[in-house]
N, C-alpha and C positions, 0 to 999 in steps of 0.2 A: 870483423864483425860489420854486416850490411845493415844500413839505417836507411829506412823512409820516414821523411817529415813529413807532415799533411798541413798545409795552410800553401797562404800567400802573400803575408804579409811582414813588416818589418821582424815583429818578433821570431816570426819564421826562419827569416835570413840572419837571426841572430842567433838563435839555434844552429843552425845548419854550420854558423862560423865557428861555434864553438864544440859541435861534436867533429869538426874536421878536425881540432885542434887536438882529438881523444886520442891518445894512443889507441892500436887496434882497430879504429874502423880504417876499411877497408874501401868501402863504397859509402858512397850517400845519393841518394834521390829524395826528391820532392813532389808531391801532390796538391795543387798544382803551380804552385809556385811562382815567380814573378822573374824577370831580367836580371834581376842582381844576384838570386837565387842560382838563376840559369848557370851562372859564372863560377859556381862552386859546387855545383849540383846536377846530376841528370835529372829531367823535368820530365813527369808524366802528365798527359794530359786529362787527368779525372778532380773532376770536381771531389772536395772536402765535404759532400755531404753525401756521397755515391760511395753507401758502408761496402755494398756488394763487390764492386768494381777493384777497390782499393782494396779488400781482404784477396782479392782474386789475383790482383797486381804483386803482392806482400807474398802471396805463396807461389806464385809462377818466378818471382826475382831472388827467392831463398831470402826472404826479409829477416834479419837476425831480432832487430828493435824497430818497431813504430812507434814515432814522438807526433803527438797529436797537438798542433798550437792553439787552436780556434776553440771556443765552445761548443759551438751549433753540434757537430760530429760527435762531441764526447756526452751530451744533451738528447742527442739521438740512438744512441746506444752503441757505437763505433768498438768501443771495449767488449761489447756483451756478443758482436757479432765475430770480433778475431779469436774471444775464447772458444766459441763453438768449432772455431777454425783448428784450434790447436796452434794460434798465433798470437805471438809474445808482443804487448800493448803496454806502453806509459801512457797510464792514462787512468781515471775512474768510469767504473760503470754507470750505466744511465740512472741506478738508483741513489750512486752517491753524489752524480753530477746535479742531483735534483739540489743539494747547498746552492748552485748556481742558476740553476732552471726555474726553479721557485722562488722569490723572494719572498712571500707567504711559508713556504715549507721552511726558509732557513730561519725565521725568526722566530716561527714555534718550535722549531730544534733549541735555539738557543733558551727559549722561555721554560721548556721540558727539561734541560738539564741546565738551567743555573749560570747560562754562559752570559756574560754580561752585555748589552744592548738596548739601544734606545729603545721607550714605552712607544706601542704601536697599536693602532687597529687594522682591519680588513673590511674594505667596503666592496662592493660588488654594483652599486645604481648613485648616481648622482643625487638622490635624496640622502641616501644614507654618508654618500661623502660632503655634502652641504652638514650635514648633521656633527659629523665627527669632527669635519677642519674647525667648525666655529665650538668647539669641545677644547680642541688642543688650541688652537688662538696661533697668532701668526707672529716669527715665522716658525714653519714647519713645514718636512719635507714628503712629498710625494713620489712614490714609486709603482711603476708598472710591474707586476708579479713577475710575467715572463721575460726571456732572453730580448732583449732592444738594442744591441750594438751599442750598447754604450750612452745611450740617447734616453730612454726612460723614468732618467732621475731628475727631481726639477725642487730645488730649495726654492721655497714661495715667499715672498716679504711683503706682498700688497695684494690687496682685496683684488684692485683689477687683475693682478698676475697670475692670481687663485682664479677667478670665473675663466681667464685663456685658457689653465691647464684645465681645470675640469672638464671645460669644453671639448679638448683633444683626446679627451679620455672617454667620456659617455655619451657625445653627440658626434664630433667629427670621427670616433672611432680609428684615430691615428695608431694607436697601436695594436689595432684586432686583437686574434686571443692573446696575444702578451700581455694586455691591461685591461681583459675583463675582470680582472681582480686587482684593487689598486691599496696598495699600503697607506696608512696617512700615521705618517711618524714625525715623534717629537724633533726639533731641531737643536743638536747637540753642539756646542761651542770647544773650543780647544785647537788642537794639531793634527790635523790628519798623516796617516801614516800606512804605508801599503808593507805587508811583513807576510813573508810567502817560504813555506818548507815543500821538502819531498817526505813523503809518506808513503811505508810500503803497507799499511795496513793495520799497524801497530805503533810500529817505530816511526819517528820523526831525522829528517836532519837540517836545520836552518840553512837558509839561503841567507846571504846580503842582505840590510837592509836597503829602503828606497825611498826615493819621496817623489811623488808623481803630482802632475796638474793638470785638472779637466776641464777648467773653466776655459773658454776658445781665446780671453782677451787678458793684457797684462792686469795685472792688480787682481787678480780672479774674479771678472766680468764676464759679461758675455754666457751663451750657453753651453751646456753640459756637452764635453766630446767623449772621445774612446779616451784621449790624454792624449796631452800637446809639448809635454818633456817629462823629462827624471832628472834623478841623479842617484849616486848611490856613491857612499852611504848616506845614512839619513842623520842627522844634528839630534842627536836625544841625550834625556838625561841621563846619567847611570845608573845601572839596574831596570831600562826601561823593558828591553826587549828578554830579559828574563824573567819579567814580569809575564808579560806576553806570551811566551812561551809556557809557563806553567802553568796559568790561570786560564787560558783561553783556546790556544793550540792543541796541547796533549788532550785534554779532557772533550775537544771537540774530537779528535780521533779517535779515541776511546768511544764515547759517548756511539759514535757511527758504527763502531764494530758491537755494540751491545744492540743495536737496532737492526742489524744484519746487515748494513750496507759500508763493507769494507772498503777505504777510503784508499787508495793506491793512486800516485801522481803527483801533481803539484797541489798545494793547498794552498790558498792565495785568500789573508784575512784584511780588510781595507777597515781601517779602525779610526776611530777618533779619541786622542789623547785628551780627556776630561780631566777636570782637576778634582772628579774621584774617580781616575785612574781609566785605564784604556778600555772600551765598547765597541762592539763587532758592529759594522755600518755595514757590512756585506761579505758575501764567500764568493770569491770563484776558482772556477776549477781546474785550473790552468795558469799558466804564466801571466803575468801582466805586461800590457804593450801600453804604453813604454819604457813599462820596470824593467823589463828582461833585455831590451838592450845596453842599459847601464850596468846591471849586476853581472850578465854574462860577459860582458870584455875586462871585469875582473875577475872572474874564473880562473883558478889553476887548480884545475884538476880533472880529471877523466868524468867528464858530463856522460859518455855515451855506458860508460860501465856504472856508474851509480843508476842511471836510470833502467837501466837491466839491470841489476839487484832488485829496485824496488817493486820491481814488474814482477818478480816473482818470491816477493813478500821475501827476500831475503838481505836487506840493507843491512850493511855492517859496519858503516861507517856514524858516528855521531855526529863529525864536523867535516868542514867542506876546505880547503885550502885557496884564501883569495890573495889576490893582489894588493901591496901595501900602497893603494893610490888611489885617485876620486876616477867616477866616469861620469859623463852628463850628457843626455839626451834632449835636443830642440826638434821638435817636429815641423816639417814644413809642411801645409794644408793648402789645397785647390783653395781658387774663388768658390764663393758659397759655402764651405764648409764651415760650424757644420750643418746646414740647411740641404739644399741638393748641391752638391760640388759640380764645379764647370770640368768637362772632360776632352783631352785632344790638345792643349797647352803643350806645346814642344819643352824639355826641360834641358839644361846647357849647363857646365860647369862641373858636371861628378866628378871627371876624373880629376879637374885643378884640385876641386875641396879634397878628394882622397890621397892628392899627392901629397900635402900638407901637414906634417910630422902629429902625429896622435891622434889623426883623425878619421873617423872610420863613415863611412855612410850606408845605411840598410835603406834596400827598396820596400814599399808598401804598394802604394795607387801608383804605378807606373805600368807601361808596356811598350813594345815597339813597334814603331809604325814606318817601313822601310829602314832607314839608316838611323832614323832617328827616335829619343826617348819621349814618349808624353804622359801626359797626367792620366788617370785610368781610375782614381779614386779622389774619397775626401782626403787622408792622410795621405800624402804623397812619399816623403823619405824622411828617416829618422836620422839627422847628424848628429855623432857622437864624436865627443871629445874624451881625449884620458890625460890625466897629468895627475903631479906627485900630492896635489892639494886640490880642494872644489872651486878653486879660484883658477886654478889653472886650467883644470878640466872644463871648466865654462867658458873661458873664454878662447879654448881650443875648439870647440864644438861652433861658438857664434863665428869664428874667421870662417871655418867650412862653408858655414849659412853663406857665409856674404860671398862667397864664390859661385853659388848656385842661381838660377836665375829662369824663371816661368812666368806669365803672364799670370798675375792675379795672386800669386803665391801671398801668404800671412803666414805669421808663426808669432809666440810669443818673445817679446826682447828682457821677459823679466822671469825666467828658467833660474830656479836658484838663488835668487835677490832675496827671498826672507831668509833662508839658510845660512847666507853669508854675515846678512845684518845679527844674526844670531851667534854666530863664531865671532863676530867684530865685537861681540858685547861678553862673552867669555866660554859661552857653551863649549861642552866637548860632543866629536864627533864620534859615534858607536858605529861597530859593524852587527 
């Protein structure tokens, strides 16, 4: 099998790593990739949103399966473009990807089909926003309708913060088209969980559970980011994953098919485990980042074949094989992230980190400058650790982090701390 992976982040590096382990894969290409991906795949100098060129390259290279990492090409309709040309692609159509591309659509979809989610209202002006936020009271959540690179969600806890966020949406227009409609949503309390499945339009196969960390600073403080770390498995009460699968995931896939938007690809459900049960916070139409880095390290199955069968609407397996171990990911970010990250700082120590037992480093915002590796984005590297249990996986990941240096680097020092506290209190871990 000849495989093309679209994207350039740590998630795509993890996908390439897993595809390389898949029996039957002869060649792997990536577009555009990054320096780390380039060590395991042939890179194509094509942007992830250049849909016609990607399709032409897939045809010319006789690609058997294209796997799309980031959300933007999916939202733009890359699956539709490939289907028109008779090319096999793993990922939802533009219509199905609207679950992520429009938070308003996703919310209304949940309401139409009785899928449990937070109460919300949609506003399109500052006056409407003032009225609805007053009615909801604080704390509350404000979400840009469209794609905002993981930075369009705000948990608002004070009047001053509310003024600042509303100004960003409706006066400064910081989010452009993505912020023309805004969801005002009730603030839910509980534990956040990322749950992902592979779907073929009707059937689903669950991926291992994971827990991710969105806030920039320790203690879940600071601004929202694309993700500062993760671990797999999550620490859950018995029966939680079955309830999510039966009450939320399967009904979502069935309802999408009824609406003429059959969902093929990875369906990511971001959830809050409340006292009243799981509630949908968001849908994503692809693997989470950095959740994928932790999950895929534990996969002991043929990812390429499973994804190909899902793309062909012929998913034959009901479960995947996972290593009986834990994996943890710590994201190392550039100076200024999540605001305006600084670029061009030299990175050292990656090879030393990779030489440590159990450490894997996935590249994201990196590039080559002569013989040097330098920062080229906000989230620079995902440093991952494997271990027999969560404590060992976390310790391994942080040993890798200690080896890597670049000016202004920052990372959370408390990834997994909440889960370790639950385990110390006698909680069960679940896959």
